[in-house]
N, C-alpha and C positions, 0 to 999 in steps of 0.2 A: 504494500500500500504506500501511497505517497504520504509523507509525514514531514512535520517540521524537523529541523536538524537537531539531533542530540548534541550535547556539549560536554567537554571533558570535566567541567566543574559541576556537572549534574544539574539538579533543579535550581541551584543558586543563581545560575545564569539567567533564568526566566522568572525569578521571584519578583523583581520590581515590576515587570510587565504584567505578571499575573495579578499583582496588587492593584494596578491601574484598571485592568479589565474587571476586577471585582467591584468597581463602582457601579457597574450595571446591575449586579446582584444586590448591592446596597440599596438601590432604588426599590427593588422588589421587597426587600426587607422592611423598608419604611411603609410601603403601601399595604402589603398583604395582611399583617396582623391587625392594623386599624380596621381594615375592611372586614376581616373575618370576625373580629370581636364586636364591633359596633353596628354593622349592618343588620345582624340578627336582632339586636336590641331595638334598632329603628323599626324593623319589620314587626317586632312584637307589640309596638304601639297600635298597630292596625290588625294584626293577625294573632289569634289565640292558639291555633293548632301548630304543634311542633313539626308535624309531618308537612304541613303547608309551608312553614318557614324553611324547612330543609329542601323542599321542592324549589322555592324561589332562589335559594342559595346555590342551586345547581345551574342557574342560568349562565353564570360565567364559565362553568365547566363545559357546558354544551358548546359555547363559543370557542373555548380552547380546543375541544375535540375537533371542531370543524376547521379552525383557522390555523392553529400552530403547525400541523403537518404541511398545510398548503404554503404558508408564509416561509417556513423553514426551507422547503424545496425551492421556492421562488428566490430566496436569498442565495441558495447554491448557484443559481444561474444569473445572478445580478453582477454586472461589471461596471464599476464607476471609479473615478479618481480617488475617492476616499474609501474604496473597498466594496465588498458585497454585503456585509452586515451593517455597516455604519449608516447608510442612508435610511434604513428602517429605524435605527436607534435615534437619530437626530430629529426625525419627524414625529414618530409615534410616541416617544417618551414625554416630550413637552406637552403634547395634546392630552396624554393620559394624566399628567400632573394637573392641568387646568380642569379637567372633568372631575378628578378626584376631589378637588377643593369644593366642588358644588354639591357633593353628596349630602352633608349635614343640612344646609339650608333647604334643599329640595325634599329631604326626609321630613322636615318640619312642615312642609307645604301640603303634601298629600301622598297617598300610596301610589297612584299612577305616576306621579312625578318621581318618586323614589325608584320605582322599578325602571322607569325610562332612563334615569341617569346611570343606574346599575348596568343597563344594557349597553349604553354608549361608552361608558368608561371601560367596560370589559372588552369591547371590540378593539380599542386602541391598545390597551395594556396587553391583551392576548397577542395582538399582531407583532409586538416587539419582543415577546418572551423568547421565541425560537432563535432569532438573530442574536439576542444577548447571550443565550446559552451557547450557541455554536461559535461565538467569537473566540472562546478559549481553546477548544481543540483545533481550530484553524491555525493557532499560533504556537501551541505548546506540544512538544513531542509526546507520543503515546505513552512512553515509559514514565513520564513525569506527571501524567494527568491526575492521578490520585492525589499527589501532593498539591498540584495546582487547583484541583477541585476543592481541596481542603481550604486553601487560601480564599478562594472566591466565595465559598460557603461561609467562611468566617466573616467576610465582608457582609454577606447577607444577614448573618446572625447579629453583627453589630447594628445593622439597620433595624432588625427586629427588636433588639434590646432597647435601642434608643426610642423606637416607636412605642413599645409596650410599657417600659418602666419610666420613661421621661415624658414623651409627648402625650400619652394617655392621661397623665395627671392634669393636663390642661383642659380636659373635658369639663371639669367642675367650674372653670372660668367661662368658657364658651365652647360649645360643641364643635364649631367649625375651626377652632384654633389649631388643634393638632393636625388636622387635615391640611390646613393652609401652610403650616411650617414644613410638613412632609413634602408638599408640592414644591416649595422653594428649594428644599434639599435635593429633590430630583433634578431640577433645572441646573443646579451647580454640578451634579454628577455627570450630566450630559456634556457640559462644557469640558470637564476633565477628560472624558472619553474622546471627545472630538479633537482636543488639543494634543493629547499625549499618546494616544494609541494609534499605531499604524498597522493595518492588517497585512498578514503575510500573503505574498503572491505564490502561486504554484511553482515548484522547482523546474518543471518541464512545460514547454509551450503546449504540448498536446493535452496537458491537464486543463489548461485554460479553455481549450476548445471542446473538451469532453462534454457531450450532450446526451446523457443517458435518460431515457424516458422514465417517468416516475414508476409506471407499472413494471418495466423491466428491472429497475433497481429493487423494487419490493420483491419481485420473484427471485432475484439473486440472493436477497437476504434470507428468504425462507426455503431456497432450493435445497433438497436433501443431498444432492451431489455437488461437488465443487469442481471448478476448472483448475487446470495446472497453474500453480503459482499463487492461488488464493489460500488464505489461512483456513485451517480446519474449523468448520462451524458445527457439524453434526446437528444436535438439537439445542445447542447452547443459547442461540438468540431467542428461540421460542420460549425456552425455560426461563430466561432472564425476564422476558416481557410478561409471562404469566406470574412470575414471582412478584414483580413490581406492581402488577395489578392487585395482588392480594395484600401486599403491605401498604399500598396507598388506600385500599378499601378500609383498612384499620385506621390509618392516619386521618384520611379525609372524613371518615364517618364520625369521628369524635370532635374534630377541630371546630366546626361551626356551632357546637353545643357547649363548649367549655365555658363560655361567658355566662350562658343561662344556667349551667350547672353550678357555677360559683355563686351566682346571685340567688337562685331558687333553692338550692340544697345546702350550700355552705353558709348562706346568709351574708355574703360579702356585699359591700356597696358597689353600685355600678362603676364608680371610678376605679375600683380594683379588679374589674372583670377581666382585664388583660394580663393579670399576674401569671396565670398558668403558662401562656405563651411566652411571657417575659422571662420567667426563670428557665424554661426549656430553651429559649433562644440564647440566654447567657451561657448555659451549659454547652450549647452548640458552638458558640464562639470559642470557648476554652478547648474543646475537643476536636474541632474541625481539622486543623493542621495535623495534630498527632494521629488522627484517624487515617489520613492519607499516607503518612509515613509508615504506620504500623501495617496497613494493608499491603503496601509495596513489599514489605519484608515477610509477612505471614501468608500472603496470598489474598487476593480480593475476595474470592469465593468463600474461603474459610473465615475471613474476617466478617463478611456480611452474614453468614450463617450464625456465627457467634453472637453478633448484634441482634439478630432476629430472635434467638432464644431468650436473650436478656429482656428484649422488649415485651415478649409474651409474658414473662415472669412479672414485669412491672405492671402491665395491664391487669393481670389476675390479682395482684396485690392491692390495687386501688379499692375494689369493693370490700375486700377483707379488712382493709384499714378503716373503712367507714363503719364497720361493725365493732372493731376493737376499740377505737377512740372513745366512744360513749361509755363502754363498759369499763374502761380504764380510768374514767373520770376526767378525761382531758378537756372535755367541753368543745364547743364549736371552734375556738381558737386553736386548740391542740389538733383537732381533725384537719383544719386548714393547713397547719404547718406540715403535717404528715403528707397531705395531698401535694403540696407544693414541693416537698422534698422528693416525692416520687416523680413529679413532673420534671424536676431538675435532672434526675437520673435518666428519665425517658429521653430528654433532649440530648444528653451526653452520649447515649447509645444510638439514638435515631440518626444522628449526623454521620455515623459510621456507615450506615446503609446508603444514605443520600450521596455522600462523597464518592463512594466507590462503584455504584451501580452504573452511572453514566459512563465513566471511563471503561468499564467492561464492554459496553456497546461500541464506544468510539474506537476501541482497540481493533475492532473488526471492520471499521469503515475506511474509506479513502477520502482524499481531498474533495473529490467530486460528489461523494455520497454522504458527507457529514450531516447535511440537513435531513437526509432520508432517515438516518438512525435517530437524530434528534426528534424528528417528527413521529417516528414509531414509539419512542419513549413516551412522548406526550399523548399519543393516541391511546396507549394502554393506561397510563396514569390518570388521564382525564376521564376515561371511561369509568374507572373506579371512583373518581371524584363525583361523577354524575350519579352513579348508582348508589353510593354509600349514604349520603345525607338523608334521602327519603327512607332508606332502610333503617338507619339508626334513629331517625325521628319516630318511625313506627314502633321501634323497640322501646323508646322512652315512653310513648303513649301507652304501650301495653304492659311494660315491666318496670318502668322507672329508669332513671339515669344510669344506675349501676350496670344495667344490661349491655350498654354500648362498650364498656371496657372489657367485659367477658367476650363479646363478639369480636372485638379487636384482637384480643389475645389469640383466639382461634385462627384468625386470618394470618397472624404472624407465624404461627406454627405451620400453617399450610404453605406459606412462602418458604420457610426453612426446609421443608420436605422437597419442594420442587427444585430449589437451588442446589440440592445435593447432586443432580445430574449434569450440572454445568461444567464444561471442560475447556472452554476458551475464554478469552478476555483478560488474561493475566499479563503483566508487564514481561517483556523479554528478559531472560536471565542474564544475557550479555549485551552490553551497550555496543552499538556500531562504532568502529574506529573513526576518528575525524582527523583531517589534515590541519595544517596550520591556519589555513583560511576557512576552517570550520566546515569543509565539504566532506560528505560521507564518502569513505573509500572502501569500506568492507561491511 
């Protein structure tokens, strides 16, 4: 496969560039937790059914399912002076920021206005996600992408932590204030990307002219047989995609209801509703980079399976802790502390799955098909995001909030089992030799 050039100094050569690329993920970290935490609360002013709220929250995931694969492939074939991903970033992100700032005032106006701005905002935010994600593997060699993905996820985690633990506090002053501050931060991040990041060009001219149809590319990904010179795939791609569908079913099923869980079950104030995502995000910041390095040494598959088993354990412990805390006389405050501690552990382990799953797919892609693999990742992850909230909303209506954590734990165990048959996607054991001018010679 065509790949960015390895360097004799290892990942350190690309650390600065990876940090700059991470500003794209920083913007997602600013927007997503505020959206996931407060839009359900905004909807709750008009809608009583948790199933209905979960259904509305899947609107953005439907758009992601439809748009991310299409836009990712489109960016594969885009050629401009500033690159193939950057045009989407400099246009779509600023528009997303402007629409994001309009969510609170329109939420106060009416339900149709709220749903309308949700729809428009997600069209533009969704359109930029694929190019933002594909910018890193375009530039960083395959052997270093776990480490690089750790850095950019750390940047996303910093954005999440700022959003949930700092910006969310401003909700008590004015509901629109954290959304406005986040929008300003997004505009600054776009300037950083535009000024400092230069996209890599293909090493060979024929890569630039490569025009493989989307259908042909997808058939090559899932083909049971391989052509000479291609990496061995067997069923690894399919298994990774099924696994990520299962673990995102667990993750996306609980995420939109954490704020309601904290307010309705734990008795927390609405201003503290973002705390679960905040502590999980803080843990992700701490563990993102170590997760990339550990997976490079232990093996990505092995590290992901270890993470999945621990995630299942944490999710099973949450309902148990809810029973233990009252009997131990800890009271609501003690139960909240236990829950937040488990969410911190969840975030620390979850980032190990996120950091290493994308690099496993990218390891089997080429320069001309990076968007295809990025699109397939989002096709399966967003399918889970669409199906999960209505299911977990129904579980809450039937069995209470504790049921969604048990459901999530079972999904994590299912993903652990499927990942056991993955045989590809690991970093190469030996780095290619490089000459003095950093050209690959072996």
